[in-house]
Residue, then its C-alpha position, 0 to 999 in steps of 0.5 A: x500499500x502507498x501511503x501519502x506522506x503525514x504533513x503533522x508530526x509531533x514535532x510540528x504540533x504545539x508543545x502544549x498538544x496533549x500528544x506532543x506532552x505525551x510523547x515527552x514524558x513517555x520519552x522518559x520512561x525506563x521499564x524497571x529492572x527484570x522481577x520487578x513492576x512499576x509499581x514497586x519501582x515508583x516506591x523504592x527508593x533508587x539507588x543511583x550509584x554507577x555501579x548499582x546503575x551499571x549493574x541494572x542495565x546490565x541485567x536488563x540487557x542479559x534478560x532482553x537478549x538471552x533467548x534467541x530471535x525465533x523466541x522473541x516478538x514485539x508488538x505495536x501499542x500505536x495511540x491516537x487521538x479520538x475525533x473531536x474536541x477533547x476526545x479520548x487517547x485511543x489504541x489501534x488493535x486488530x482481530x486475527x483472521x479466523x483461518x489462522x492456526x494460532x489465536x483464530x479470531x482473537x484481538x491482539x496488538x499488531x506485531x509479531x516474531x522477530x526476524x533475522x533482518x530486524x535491528x531491534x524490536x522497534x524495527x520487528x513491531x514497525x515492520x508486522x504493523x505494515x505487513x499486517x494492517x498497512x501502517x506505514x512506519x513513517x507515520x509511527x513516532x516511537x516514544x518508548x520500549x515497556x518491560x517485556x512480558x514472557x508467555x508460558x512457552x517462554x516466548x518473550x514479547x516486547x511492547x513498543x510504544x508509537x504515536x500515530x499523530x496524524x490518524x487522517x494519514x492512515x488508511x486501514x489496509x489489513x492483510x486478510x490472511x492475517x488480520x480480519x479487521x482493524x479498530x481503535x478502543x479508548x486506552x482509559x478503558x484498560x483502568x476502569x472496571x466497567x465491561x470488565x470480566x475475570x478469570x482466576x488460573x493457576x500456573x506452577x502453584x502460582x495464581x493469578x488473574x486474566x482479565x477480559x474487556x469487552x468493547x462495542x463499537x456501532x456494529x460489532x463487539x470484540x473481547x480483549x483479554x490475556x496478554x493483550x489486555x495484560x499489556x494495555x493496563x500496564x500501558x494505560x497506567x503509565x500513560x495515565x499515571x494511576x493504577x487500575x480501579x481493580x486487583x490486578x494479580x498478573x502471572x508471575x511468569x510474565x515478568x520472570 
């Protein structure tokens, strides 16, 4: 798909614009060390000595690159503004094709496995978004990378947060072999208790909760759950700088 270059970017937006302000703040975000959550990081007194900072960076790097590329994936958390003045902040989502062998028909973030030609996780997320939904990388300004999630089978999934400042420049073009639909949902929804269901699970003796969010458009209903919901709860908590209005109780293996 050929996309007309955007004439709007975060650099051309006024400094007071919400997306520009959000971008500046998210660029300063640093994911917590492995085994520590964002809230633990906020409440602990940081040790900023050169030795400790160096050790943390080394530990994080080792954790991020411990697994081979074939066991590593990245997803794009693409944020944009809704329509109208004072509209909400939204996130791009997809409904996977029903013909796929893995997770058919489920809602997910654009993304997939890292390939040998990908320079890093950002490259993976942007490449996959272009292949799946026709989102040109030039339209997205990546502002941060969040703490990786690890699935039960040992796949490391890295959330890459980007901002689509000119949503009118993007015309969804889903790849029918992979994606049935492209839609956007309000990000703040993932901090609210409305339209949420919860399922209690257990893994290796540890109990945890899987959250299910129901989202209704004019003519369709989508269910957003499991890892995708977990990533969006984490993203919304960071963006809105507050915890969800419910007990989260994430699986421990997500951040092992």
